[in-house]
Backbone as CSV, one residue per row, in Angstrom:
resi,resn,N_x,N_y,N_z,CA_x,CA_y,CA_z,C_x,C_y,C_z
1,UNK,30.792,21.725,2.973,29.513,20.565,3.044,28.578,21.017,2.155
2,UNK,27.808,20.558,1.415,26.663,20.843,0.742,25.213,20.751,1.586
3,UNK,24.113,21.479,1.087,23.467,21.348,1.890,22.568,19.964,1.769
4,UNK,22.351,19.089,0.856,22.336,17.808,0.968,22.986,16.750,1.658
5,UNK,24.399,17.070,1.751,25.056,16.294,2.704,24.799,16.573,4.448
6,UNK,24.643,18.301,4.521,24.208,18.583,5.932,23.096,17.532,6.315
7,UNK,21.838,17.646,5.248,20.814,17.283,5.582,20.664,15.741,5.774
8,UNK,21.702,14.728,5.080,21.851,13.591,5.250,22.684,13.589,6.607
9,UNK,23.876,14.013,6.957,23.984,14.024,8.449,23.252,14.553,9.678
10,UNK,22.372,15.106,9.007,21.469,15.520,10.510,20.340,14.644,10.664
11,UNK,20.510,13.837,9.699,19.042,12.563,9.911,19.915,11.422,10.174
12,UNK,21.145,11.345,10.401,21.634,10.105,10.672,20.784,9.136,11.679
13,UNK,20.649,9.817,13.246,19.844,9.087,13.771,18.878,8.348,13.608
14,UNK,18.120,9.062,12.842,16.585,8.485,12.082,16.890,6.966,11.302
15,UNK,17.904,7.579,10.018,18.363,6.600,9.185,18.884,5.654,9.905
16,UNK,19.804,5.340,11.151,20.335,4.100,11.477,19.502,3.401,12.354
17,UNK,18.396,4.262,12.984,17.107,3.148,13.713,16.466,2.489,12.614
18,UNK,16.197,3.253,11.577,15.265,2.934,10.664,15.915,1.517,9.677
19,UNK,16.848,2.225,8.972,17.472,1.051,8.090,18.316,0.260,8.493
20,UNK,19.103,0.459,9.189,19.963,-0.543,9.959,19.192,-1.894,10.261
21,UNK,18.448,-1.580,11.196,16.866,-2.701,11.605,16.561,-3.000,10.279
22,UNK,16.329,-2.506,9.211,15.428,-3.094,8.094,16.927,-4.053,7.325
23,UNK,17.691,-3.472,7.358,18.716,-4.262,6.439,19.143,-5.731,7.541
24,UNK,19.261,-5.602,8.847,19.029,-6.756,9.794,17.880,-7.700,9.281
25,UNK,16.894,-7.414,9.211,15.355,-7.684,8.952,15.697,-8.858,7.675
26,UNK,16.523,-8.185,7.027,16.891,-8.820,5.237,17.612,-9.982,5.412
27,UNK,18.555,-9.936,6.652,19.900,-11.072,6.549,19.369,-12.257,6.526
28,UNK,20.133,-12.702,5.164,19.585,-14.341,5.366,18.303,-14.656,4.652
29,UNK,17.695,-13.286,3.741,16.683,-13.425,3.067,16.939,-12.593,1.661
30,UNK,16.527,-13.348,0.743,16.623,-12.925,-0.848,15.356,-11.835,-0.787
31,UNK,14.363,-12.183,-0.679,13.163,-11.309,-0.921,12.325,-11.219,0.596
32,UNK,11.225,-10.308,0.444,10.128,-10.025,1.100,9.721,-10.895,1.813
33,UNK,9.231,-10.735,3.192,8.021,-11.957,3.381,7.277,-11.299,4.634
34,UNK,6.496,-12.070,5.267,6.002,-11.503,6.363,6.813,-10.976,7.664
35,UNK,7.281,-11.778,7.691,8.489,-11.350,8.993,9.221,-10.045,8.813
36,UNK,9.797,-9.605,7.341,10.354,-8.549,6.903,9.473,-7.448,6.934
37,UNK,8.311,-7.647,6.606,7.065,-6.501,6.464,6.809,-6.284,8.383
38,UNK,6.670,-7.297,9.190,6.409,-7.172,10.475,7.126,-6.292,11.246
39,UNK,8.864,-6.559,11.159,9.986,-5.745,11.390,9.777,-4.322,10.870
40,UNK,9.535,-4.217,9.835,9.157,-2.797,9.094,8.282,-2.055,9.611
41,UNK,6.949,-2.738,10.221,6.131,-2.031,10.874,6.722,-1.467,12.501
42,UNK,7.522,-2.201,12.869,7.806,-1.999,14.416,8.920,-0.840,14.378
43,UNK,9.768,-0.956,13.409,10.859,0.311,13.112,10.258,1.327,12.844
44,UNK,8.960,1.401,11.767,8.238,2.940,11.330,7.753,3.452,12.515
45,UNK,6.941,2.678,13.517,6.659,3.150,14.812,7.222,3.471,15.590
46,UNK,8.482,2.863,15.879,9.629,3.118,16.771,10.056,4.644,16.659
47,UNK,10.370,5.143,15.238,10.498,6.305,14.458,10.048,7.255,14.372
48,UNK,8.955,7.073,15.121,7.589,7.918,15.378,6.933,8.886,14.089
49,UNK,6.731,7.193,12.941,6.278,7.868,11.690,4.734,7.790,11.719
50,UNK,4.145,7.117,12.754,2.761,7.557,13.173,2.024,6.114,12.254
51,UNK,0.977,5.714,13.308,0.052,4.513,13.142,-0.582,4.779,11.577
52,UNK,-0.927,5.981,11.258,-1.425,5.904,9.968,-0.536,5.874,8.992
53,UNK,0.436,6.382,8.994,1.520,6.520,7.954,2.124,4.843,7.840
54,UNK,2.489,4.311,8.929,2.776,3.025,8.960,1.799,1.923,8.054
55,UNK,0.759,2.392,8.527,-0.324,1.327,7.597,-0.143,1.501,6.226
56,UNK,-0.066,2.955,5.541,-0.092,3.036,4.691,1.212,2.393,3.814
57,UNK,2.220,2.805,4.637,3.554,1.700,3.541,3.213,0.328,3.812
58,UNK,2.480,-0.058,5.114,2.657,-1.566,5.149,1.463,-2.381,4.153
59,UNK,0.423,-1.294,3.720,-0.559,-1.675,2.897,0.635,-2.063,1.515
60,UNK,1.059,-0.932,0.973,1.765,-0.790,0.044,2.992,-1.975,-0.310
61,UNK,3.691,-2.117,0.803,4.508,-3.487,1.112,4.030,-4.711,0.807
62,UNK,2.649,-4.821,1.241,1.707,-6.366,1.061,1.591,-6.278,-0.420
63,UNK,1.012,-5.218,-0.995,0.441,-5.280,-2.329,1.483,-5.595,-3.010
64,UNK,2.727,-5.231,-2.855,3.698,-5.262,-3.839,4.083,-7.205,-3.592
65,UNK,4.092,-7.499,-2.440,4.392,-8.706,-2.029,3.673,-9.827,-2.744
66,UNK,2.118,-9.379,-2.775,1.237,-10.161,-3.112,1.269,-10.177,-4.839
67,UNK,1.713,-9.251,-5.547,1.505,-8.940,-6.819,2.923,-9.521,-7.412
68,UNK,3.949,-9.723,-6.527,5.106,-9.916,-7.228,5.569,-8.434,-7.662
69,UNK,5.682,-7.368,-7.524,6.027,-6.123,-7.989,7.315,-5.882,-7.243
70,UNK,8.512,-6.856,-7.515,9.547,-6.460,-7.050,9.481,-6.883,-5.492
71,UNK,10.555,-7.895,-4.945,10.228,-8.658,-3.618,11.880,-8.435,-2.880
72,UNK,12.692,-7.754,-3.590,13.689,-7.322,-2.669,13.866,-6.104,-1.774
73,UNK,15.166,-5.911,-1.156,15.071,-4.843,-0.466,15.255,-3.469,-1.291
74,UNK,15.522,-3.400,-2.178,15.655,-2.229,-3.102,14.476,-1.732,-3.301
75,UNK,13.599,-2.926,-3.580,12.071,-2.699,-3.803,11.236,-2.045,-2.932
76,UNK,11.473,-2.569,-1.711,10.859,-2.282,-0.507,11.389,-1.088,-0.088
77,UNK,12.699,-0.712,-0.310,12.964,0.893,-0.034,12.287,1.947,-0.535
78,UNK,12.143,1.500,-2.140,11.537,2.424,-3.428,9.974,2.539,-2.964
79,UNK,9.518,1.746,-2.375,7.834,1.335,-2.152,7.966,2.194,-0.842
80,UNK,8.721,2.351,0.289,8.772,3.081,1.106,8.833,4.745,0.947
81,UNK,9.945,4.935,0.158,10.219,6.207,-0.915,8.964,7.086,-1.293
82,UNK,8.320,5.917,-2.198,6.939,6.541,-2.962,5.958,7.153,-1.996
83,UNK,6.179,6.134,-0.451,4.534,6.500,0.077,4.937,8.026,0.807
84,UNK,6.106,7.684,1.242,6.647,9.012,2.201,6.431,10.260,1.430
85,UNK,6.704,9.786,-0.203,7.092,11.699,-1.079,5.494,12.129,-1.557
86,UNK,4.549,11.001,-1.256,2.932,11.125,-1.438,2.663,12.043,-0.676
87,UNK,2.868,11.934,0.795,2.513,12.291,1.765,2.759,13.648,2.182
88,UNK,4.275,14.055,1.922,4.952,15.334,1.848,4.375,16.321,0.589
89,UNK,4.493,15.300,-0.759,3.759,16.523,-1.717,2.496,17.183,-1.727
90,UNK,1.570,16.176,-1.181,0.147,16.385,-1.106,-0.218,17.379,0.149
91,UNK,0.738,17.260,1.175,0.829,18.347,1.958,1.018,19.722,1.458
92,UNK,2.256,19.739,0.599,2.915,20.946,0.399,2.133,21.550,-0.783
93,UNK,1.372,20.789,-1.325,1.007,21.069,-2.660,-0.257,21.455,-2.183
94,UNK,-1.018,21.816,-0.926,-2.181,21.978,-0.585,-1.832,23.632,-0.173
95,UNK,-0.479,23.937,-0.144,-0.367,25.300,0.548,-0.158,26.475,-0.737
96,UNK,-0.595,27.354,-0.599,-1.020,28.332,-1.606,0.323,29.453,-1.183
97,UNK,0.988,29.950,-2.127,2.107,31.019,-1.598,1.618,32.164,-1.859
98,UNK,2.099,32.770,-0.827,1.284,34.117,-0.555,2.503,35.155,-1.589
99,UNK,1.875,36.232,-2.081,2.450,37.119,-2.719,3.708,37.530,-2.295
100,UNK,4.656,37.165,-2.719,6.129,37.254,-2.381,6.386,38.613,-2.603
101,UNK,6.062,39.072,-3.676,6.360,40.726,-3.906,5.816,41.741,-3.313
102,UNK,4.508,41.588,-2.165,4.210,42.535,-1.612,5.304,42.693,-0.519
103,UNK,5.693,43.810,-0.257,6.118,44.139,0.723,5.733,45.486,1.838
104,UNK,5.805,45.149,3.228,6.729,44.474,3.823,5.934,42.621,3.951
105,UNK,6.823,41.757,3.890,5.894,40.644,4.169,6.195,40.159,5.709
106,UNK,5.414,40.411,6.241,4.631,40.005,7.925,4.843,38.504,7.999
107,UNK,5.478,38.124,8.752,5.724,36.398,9.474,5.333,36.340,10.721
108,UNK,4.373,35.873,11.284,4.112,35.490,12.952,4.478,34.207,13.223
109,UNK,5.526,34.158,14.479,5.948,33.051,14.786,5.302,32.350,15.936
110,UNK,4.793,31.343,16.247,4.081,30.784,17.133,4.844,29.862,17.897
111,UNK,4.716,29.382,19.064,5.157,28.379,19.594,5.521,28.096,20.951
112,UNK,5.413,26.945,21.943,5.531,26.797,23.159,7.083,27.320,23.559
113,UNK,7.278,27.488,24.332,8.713,27.882,25.004,9.412,26.521,25.083
114,UNK,10.999,27.131,24.404,11.783,25.868,24.373,11.951,25.330,23.531
115,UNK,11.254,25.507,22.194,11.258,24.838,21.064,12.142,25.132,20.248
116,UNK,12.741,26.387,20.318,13.408,27.195,19.444,12.985,28.187,18.486
117,UNK,12.422,28.771,19.214,11.607,30.114,18.183,12.609,31.208,18.189
118,UNK,13.270,31.508,18.944,14.145,32.471,18.697,15.364,32.264,18.055
119,UNK,15.707,30.723,18.306,17.041,30.601,17.306,16.246,30.623,15.820
120,UNK,15.000,30.017,15.656,14.621,29.687,14.237,14.189,31.242,13.537
121,UNK,13.970,32.343,14.383,14.086,33.818,13.682,14.885,34.193,13.242
122,UNK,16.142,33.864,14.224,17.427,34.403,13.913,17.936,33.861,12.757
123,UNK,18.265,32.619,12.611,18.303,31.910,11.271,17.658,32.459,10.216
124,UNK,16.242,32.310,10.277,15.418,32.831,9.244,16.026,34.593,8.673
125,UNK,16.212,35.354,9.992,16.839,36.707,9.622,18.101,36.528,8.555
126,UNK,18.770,35.813,9.327,20.314,35.681,8.527,20.464,35.109,7.335
127,UNK,19.342,33.914,6.915,19.383,33.719,5.324,18.872,34.579,4.530
128,UNK,17.668,35.369,5.195,17.157,36.460,4.155,18.415,37.618,4.327
129,UNK,19.052,38.021,5.147,19.589,39.302,4.766,20.938,38.749,4.082
130,UNK,21.469,37.418,3.913,22.360,37.217,3.088,21.463,36.822,1.866
131,UNK,20.364,37.051,1.714,19.623,36.979,0.209,19.758,38.385,-0.103
132,UNK,19.929,39.191,0.740,19.823,40.906,0.448,18.949,41.622,0.574
133,UNK,18.061,40.551,1.589,16.603,41.511,2.211,17.071,42.601,2.947
134,UNK,16.108,43.742,3.261,16.065,44.543,4.655,15.418,43.790,5.663
135,UNK,15.541,43.246,6.966,15.094,42.320,7.886,14.699,43.098,9.147
136,UNK,13.679,42.835,9.752,13.279,43.258,10.686,12.673,42.250,11.990
137,UNK,13.246,42.333,12.907,12.769,41.249,14.038,11.947,42.074,14.982
138,UNK,11.258,41.349,15.719,10.185,42.174,16.711,10.115,41.366,17.871
139,UNK,10.272,41.458,19.212,10.233,40.660,20.180,9.041,40.887,21.100
140,UNK,8.084,40.431,20.601,6.590,40.609,21.225,6.137,39.757,22.180
141,UNK,6.939,39.029,22.474,6.756,37.866,23.730,7.203,38.809,24.991
142,UNK,6.075,39.556,25.318,7.027,40.641,26.441,6.787,39.988,27.847
143,UNK,6.361,38.852,27.986,6.253,38.065,29.292,7.263,37.388,29.748
144,UNK,8.266,37.649,28.890,9.593,36.556,29.288,10.703,37.626,28.926
145,UNK,11.685,37.894,30.006,12.665,38.838,29.245,13.559,37.947,28.892
146,UNK,13.477,36.618,29.318,14.952,36.166,28.493,14.446,35.929,26.796
147,UNK,13.120,35.851,26.394,12.375,35.564,25.332,13.383,37.069,24.543
148,UNK,13.192,38.354,24.871,13.770,39.319,24.265,15.330,39.624,24.489
149,UNK,15.380,39.183,25.079,17.294,39.196,25.494,17.789,38.165,24.153
150,UNK,17.407,36.774,24.134,17.666,36.069,23.193,17.611,36.656,21.793
151,UNK,16.341,37.529,21.504,16.344,37.579,20.218,16.897,38.990,19.915
152,UNK,17.558,39.806,20.938,18.344,40.928,20.991,19.924,40.377,20.693
153,UNK,20.401,39.055,20.895,21.715,38.631,21.093,21.753,38.261,19.455
154,UNK,20.771,37.897,18.985,20.484,37.160,17.305,20.541,38.237,16.377
155,UNK,19.679,39.516,16.745,19.783,40.583,16.012,21.052,41.040,15.692
156,UNK,21.846,41.247,17.118,22.913,41.463,16.993,24.057,40.929,16.009
157,UNK,23.707,39.473,16.397,24.579,38.518,15.834,24.362,38.673,13.944
158,UNK,23.242,38.521,13.555,23.374,38.350,12.214,23.081,39.811,11.624
159,UNK,23.081,41.253,12.626,23.368,42.150,12.181,22.089,42.809,11.342
160,UNK,20.734,42.461,12.214,19.345,42.856,11.496,19.073,43.999,12.529
161,UNK,17.974,44.705,12.356,17.044,45.523,13.349,16.402,44.808,14.084
162,UNK,16.078,45.098,15.132,15.112,44.584,16.475,13.976,45.923,16.861
163,UNK,12.622,45.725,17.136,11.736,46.354,17.868,11.647,45.471,19.146
164,UNK,11.863,46.381,20.145,11.296,45.480,21.588,10.553,46.512,22.535
165,UNK,9.466,45.476,23.252,8.975,46.205,24.344,9.353,45.937,25.974
166,UNK,8.792,46.852,26.883,9.284,46.300,28.319,8.635,45.467,28.457
167,UNK,8.966,44.806,29.318,8.622,43.812,29.861,6.965,43.726,30.405
168,UNK,6.004,42.953,29.870,4.612,43.225,30.451,3.986,43.836,29.373
169,UNK,4.785,44.883,28.843,3.849,45.401,27.817,3.036,44.836,26.963
170,UNK,1.775,45.622,26.482,0.586,44.940,25.182,1.680,44.362,23.973
171,UNK,1.778,43.022,24.315,2.323,42.566,22.798,1.850,43.282,21.777
172,UNK,0.738,43.412,21.536,-0.085,43.624,19.922,0.405,45.290,20.122
173,UNK,0.884,45.978,20.656,1.157,47.197,20.686,2.906,47.508,20.190
174,UNK,3.348,46.349,20.624,4.677,45.927,19.982,5.004,45.354,18.819
175,UNK,3.663,44.603,18.358,3.990,44.327,17.091,3.231,45.206,16.118
176,UNK,2.171,46.296,16.453,2.062,47.470,15.558,3.064,48.261,15.117
177,UNK,3.984,48.149,16.364,5.186,49.268,16.244,5.995,48.814,15.212
178,UNK,6.416,47.258,15.243,6.995,46.749,14.040,6.719,46.896,12.918
179,UNK,4.761,46.736,12.726,4.466,46.919,11.232,4.642,48.474,10.530
180,UNK,4.498,49.021,11.543,4.880,50.340,11.250,6.036,51.060,10.911
181,UNK,7.202,50.833,11.383,8.363,50.371,11.115,8.929,49.901,9.545
182,UNK,8.184,48.782,9.481,8.400,47.569,8.204,8.041,48.958,7.160
183,UNK,6.844,49.011,7.536,6.349,50.218,6.127,6.790,51.339,5.982
184,UNK,7.146,51.970,6.813,7.844,53.519,6.844,9.232,53.334,6.494
185,UNK,9.958,52.487,6.906,11.332,52.412,6.348,11.537,51.194,5.409
186,UNK,10.862,50.602,4.972,10.661,50.078,3.949,11.538,48.759,3.922
187,UNK,10.942,47.893,4.933,11.660,46.331,5.107,11.253,45.448,4.074
188,UNK,12.098,44.613,3.672,11.706,43.288,2.924,10.288,42.451,3.644
189,UNK,11.288,42.228,4.874,10.556,41.190,5.684,10.929,41.509,7.350
190,UNK,9.511,40.879,8.185,9.932,40.963,9.697,9.312,39.895,9.857
191,UNK,9.693,39.492,11.122,9.401,38.341,11.834,9.014,38.776,13.209
192,UNK,7.861,38.257,13.688,7.207,38.703,14.767,6.938,37.411,16.391
193,UNK,7.818,37.394,17.169,7.988,36.575,17.846,6.939,36.776,18.955
194,UNK,6.495,35.497,19.388,4.781,35.579,20.206,5.266,34.578,21.615
195,UNK,4.433,34.971,22.313,4.312,34.119,23.734,3.621,32.439,23.231
196,UNK,4.347,31.754,24.093,4.233,30.448,23.836,3.544,30.034,24.970
197,UNK,2.281,30.727,25.904,2.037,29.988,26.804,0.695,29.193,26.463
198,UNK,0.953,27.838,26.350,-0.619,26.995,25.683,-1.130,26.639,27.105
199,UNK,-0.594,26.744,28.388,-1.410,26.236,29.448,-2.489,27.400,30.180
200,UNK,-2.327,28.693,29.076,-3.358,29.615,29.272,-3.934,29.441,27.989
201,UNK,-4.576,28.649,27.084,-4.940,28.444,25.759,-6.240,29.634,25.639
202,UNK,-6.885,30.139,26.427,-7.843,31.392,26.136,-6.980,32.596,26.074
203,UNK,-6.273,33.032,26.824,-5.364,34.320,26.952,-4.511,34.274,25.791
204,UNK,-4.102,32.590,25.093,-3.206,32.616,24.363,-3.947,33.113,22.837
205,UNK,-4.926,32.755,22.849,-6.320,32.719,21.700,-6.667,34.384,21.606
206,UNK,-6.556,34.828,22.853,-7.219,36.430,22.652,-6.088,37.196,22.452
207,UNK,-4.626,37.130,22.892,-3.583,37.424,22.433,-3.453,37.688,21.152
208,UNK,-3.269,36.280,20.455,-2.862,36.172,19.001,-3.756,36.912,18.083
209,UNK,-5.149,36.839,19.142,-6.418,37.200,17.897,-6.096,39.138,17.711
210,UNK,-5.511,39.492,18.715,-5.605,40.962,18.894,-4.358,41.349,18.029
211,UNK,-3.126,40.440,18.034,-2.033,40.887,17.364,-2.187,40.997,15.733
212,UNK,-2.978,39.722,15.764,-3.099,39.848,14.003,-4.172,41.043,13.438
213,UNK,-5.324,41.426,14.651,-5.899,42.641,14.392,-5.389,43.855,14.238
214,UNK,-4.088,43.856,14.875,-3.535,45.393,14.839,-2.875,45.382,13.776
215,UNK,-2.056,44.044,13.489,-1.343,43.733,12.482,-2.109,44.347,10.902
216,UNK,-3.259,43.576,11.020,-4.182,43.917,9.865,-4.826,45.570,9.612
217,UNK,-5.089,46.165,10.824,-5.289,47.640,10.678,-3.964,48.577,10.258
218,UNK,-3.002,47.834,10.552,-1.822,49.022,10.020,-1.300,48.066,8.584
219,UNK,-1.497,47.282,8.007,-0.922,46.658,6.958,-2.135,46.392,5.794
220,UNK,-3.439,46.584,6.327,-4.730,46.108,5.434,-4.703,45.039,4.857
221,UNK,-3.439,44.069,5.540,-4.273,42.655,5.608,-3.551,41.818,5.919
222,UNK,-4.127,40.512,6.269,-3.660,39.649,7.714,-2.152,39.400,7.626
223,UNK,-1.661,39.123,8.810,0.034,38.520,8.342,-0.010,37.731,7.288
224,UNK,1.389,37.784,6.610,1.192,36.788,5.323,1.726,35.529,5.421
225,UNK,2.094,35.234,6.466,2.410,33.578,7.320,2.131,34.022,9.116
226,UNK,1.831,32.751,9.186,1.891,32.201,10.564,2.569,30.872,10.564
227,UNK,3.939,31.017,11.372,4.789,29.541,11.655,4.348,28.942,12.514
228,UNK,4.141,28.089,12.774,4.290,27.264,13.894,5.723,26.477,14.096
229,UNK,6.323,26.699,15.219,7.698,25.926,15.394,7.715,24.933,16.840
230,UNK,7.599,23.688,16.239,7.968,22.762,16.730,9.461,22.009,16.875
231,UNK,9.681,21.244,18.259,11.033,20.781,18.096,10.231,18.893,18.059
232,UNK,11.294,18.425,17.282,11.161,17.148,16.781,11.542,16.172,17.589
233,UNK,12.232,16.615,18.712,12.930,15.786,19.677,11.636,14.994,20.664
234,UNK,10.928,16.315,20.808,9.464,16.147,21.697,8.119,15.029,21.140
235,UNK,8.752,14.654,19.635,8.143,13.130,19.254,6.276,13.539,19.389
236,UNK,5.617,12.883,20.019,4.149,12.762,20.078,3.963,13.958,20.478
237,UNK,4.328,14.962,21.594,4.302,16.237,22.185,3.976,17.208,21.310
238,UNK,4.893,16.572,20.307,5.086,17.906,18.947,3.591,18.039,18.365
239,UNK,3.242,17.024,18.037,1.732,16.376,17.324,0.799,17.257,18.055
240,UNK,0.755,17.046,19.711,0.049,17.857,20.598,-0.040,18.743,20.329
241,UNK,0.787,19.528,20.330,0.988,21.257,20.229,0.493,21.887,19.162
242,UNK,1.011,20.910,17.937,0.532,21.492,16.942,-0.841,21.431,16.585
243,UNK,-1.593,20.369,17.093,-3.376,20.185,17.507,-3.617,21.616,18.170
244,UNK,-3.070,21.956,19.364,-3.782,23.134,20.376,-3.349,24.135,19.679
245,UNK,-2.338,24.367,18.768,-2.010,25.659,18.493,-3.137,26.035,16.954
246,UNK,-3.525,24.694,16.137,-4.544,24.767,15.060,-5.818,25.412,15.871
247,UNK,-6.088,24.869,16.886,-7.328,25.198,17.273,-7.418,27.226,17.372
248,UNK,-6.279,27.369,18.133,-6.269,28.631,18.004,-5.978,29.815,17.060
249,UNK,-5.353,29.519,16.246,-5.119,30.164,15.022,-4.845,29.155,13.844
250,UNK,-4.808,30.046,12.594,-4.733,29.395,11.239,-3.192,29.169,10.853
251,UNK,-2.631,28.356,10.406,-1.309,28.073,10.249,-0.709,27.686,9.038
252,UNK,0.085,28.622,8.647,0.411,28.349,7.076,1.760,27.298,6.529
253,UNK,2.394,27.553,7.989,3.457,26.420,7.849,4.242,25.905,9.184
254,UNK,4.901,25.170,9.267,5.590,24.560,10.425,7.016,24.215,9.938
255,UNK,8.147,24.860,10.738,9.326,25.030,11.339,9.403,23.609,12.356
256,UNK,10.324,22.912,11.805,10.564,21.629,12.724,12.144,21.569,12.916
257,UNK,12.412,22.065,14.286,13.888,22.185,14.722,14.469,20.896,15.458
258,UNK,15.735,20.658,15.400,16.570,19.849,16.028,16.424,18.197,15.513
259,UNK,16.093,18.010,14.128,16.014,16.930,13.533,17.350,16.287,13.821
260,UNK,18.803,17.078,13.939,19.975,16.257,14.100,20.073,15.930,15.333
261,UNK,18.994,16.157,16.312,18.883,15.597,17.822,18.177,14.549,18.285
262,UNK,17.596,13.776,17.289,16.710,12.869,17.629,16.729,11.503,16.533
263,UNK,16.497,10.058,17.059,16.066,8.888,16.229,14.710,8.966,15.622
264,UNK,14.062,10.070,16.408,12.338,9.686,15.890,12.289,10.728,14.813
265,UNK,12.980,11.213,13.948,12.743,11.812,12.799,11.419,11.772,11.889
266,UNK,10.872,10.475,12.170,9.570,10.051,11.419,8.104,10.917,11.865
267,UNK,8.609,11.857,12.470,7.443,12.400,13.171,7.081,13.714,12.023
268,UNK,7.752,14.073,11.183,7.588,14.525,10.306,6.429,14.298,9.110
269,UNK,6.142,12.710,9.119,5.455,12.265,8.123,4.334,12.432,8.796
270,UNK,4.272,12.058,10.163,3.050,12.014,10.770,2.255,13.309,11.200
271,UNK,3.352,14.204,11.452,3.147,15.917,11.318,1.953,16.135,9.996
272,UNK,2.988,16.052,9.028,2.734,16.482,7.643,1.108,15.661,7.179
273,UNK,1.005,14.411,7.636,-0.431,13.383,7.364,-1.630,13.793,8.281
274,UNK,-1.025,13.948,9.238,-2.251,14.026,10.341,-2.739,15.585,10.271
275,UNK,-1.899,16.433,10.290,-2.394,18.114,10.654,-2.960,18.322,9.075
276,UNK,-2.075,18.167,7.814,-2.224,18.814,6.597,-1.955,20.067,6.571
277,UNK,-0.676,20.514,7.241,0.031,21.717,7.081,1.533,21.459,6.530
278,UNK,2.135,22.233,5.990,3.058,22.200,5.184,4.341,22.590,5.787
279,UNK,5.170,21.629,6.163,6.521,22.091,6.529,7.308,22.734,5.737
280,UNK,7.779,24.258,6.198,8.239,24.787,5.278,9.758,25.353,6.092
281,UNK,10.203,24.744,6.996,11.843,25.022,7.009,11.921,23.837,8.577
282,UNK,13.317,23.381,8.256,14.015,22.405,8.882,14.980,22.599,9.482
283,UNK,15.334,22.145,10.940,16.550,22.609,11.672,17.640,21.493,11.548
284,UNK,18.733,21.314,10.886,19.390,19.796,11.059,20.885,20.246,11.706
285,UNK,20.862,21.159,12.806,22.220,21.466,13.259,22.063,22.742,14.080
286,UNK,23.137,23.418,14.552,23.204,24.515,15.260,23.725,25.584,14.470
287,UNK,24.645,25.142,13.346,25.291,26.466,12.527,23.869,27.285,11.817
288,UNK,24.596,28.784,11.726,23.623,29.453,11.034,22.930,29.079,9.784
289,UNK,23.580,28.185,8.856,22.789,27.817,7.926,22.348,26.236,7.768
290,UNK,21.981,26.029,9.025,21.348,24.718,9.601,19.627,24.754,9.390
291,UNK,19.544,25.772,8.929,17.793,26.030,9.132,17.558,25.789,7.741
292,UNK,16.881,25.004,7.148,17.071,24.957,5.409,15.623,24.917,5.309
293,UNK,15.060,25.606,3.918,13.846,25.483,3.318,13.417,23.670,3.327
294,UNK,12.189,23.495,3.531,12.166,22.451,3.151,11.798,22.196,1.808
295,UNK,12.285,20.639,1.290,12.104,20.453,-0.125,11.889,19.028,-0.138
296,UNK,10.653,18.095,-0.037,10.413,17.139,-0.040,11.001,15.914,-0.803
297,UNK,11.457,16.389,-1.852,12.414,15.312,-2.744,14.081,15.315,-2.128
298,UNK,14.087,15.972,-1.418,15.806,16.426,-0.856,15.372,15.755,0.449
299,UNK,14.646,15.986,1.038,14.282,15.285,2.089,14.544,13.529,2.196
300,UNK,13.224,13.460,1.413,13.235,11.953,1.521,15.007,11.354,0.540
301,UNK,15.429,11.608,-0.199,16.674,11.240,-0.769,17.272,11.371,0.262
302,UNK,17.580,12.076,1.017,18.723,12.140,2.245,18.434,11.017,3.461
303,UNK,17.034,11.297,3.713,16.371,10.071,4.460,16.282,8.644,4.033
304,UNK,16.396,8.432,2.799,16.342,6.703,2.464,17.785,6.192,1.712
305,UNK,18.736,7.525,1.205,19.741,7.164,0.812,20.974,7.180,1.718
């Protein structure tokens, strides 16, 4: 199964909810009318596309209806496609690619507990290693023994090196050792896991700030990327988490997990439009290669076709 087929399969629940309903709304109708548009609005909101994005799509559909720019089901789907594409491309075009040739690339991974951080790190490490890169994982969430244990399992599974600290150790000191090792042993890329205790936001802010400072001290630049991991099955809560982390740290991109497990995959458009942070990777299954680099065109094609 190729990546596009996997993506289509992973998005099946959301597609079924949105487009089965849309096809039903068209039953017995040859053209778009207000009843179809009203049903489309309900379907978009139920798929967690969000109010603003829904209004943008409905406005476009009504424009086409008034101006007679194609009023059949195919024309409506194209209108939806175009609006989704605008949202995702405008967000991703705002992203400035870092200098990938600078080594080591240091990636800081943030997110609340339970969203799939350790799994995402393991899969990213696997993909990079498969691509011929020398990869290091750092377990800097020293507050949870389970986090370190899970990363250790992933490091063994994908055959990459790991830096660990004792439970309760200073996370920034573990991160410093990881950067030190990355430089001295010429790693291509390093992933640093962090604690996700949003309920202690001030402590989290101080902790992330300290980790970034010690990385910059050793690396002579800030971490190359800070990625936020969000669980798409959390719907609106994912958006709330993103807003909270955005207050605490600059975010270079989002890793959106578990898209295969929800009928509300439309949250991806709401995240992109509301936060203006690019989606970098999406999780569409449990397999090692089911974390894919995000491509707006492929995603929308899989979503709508």
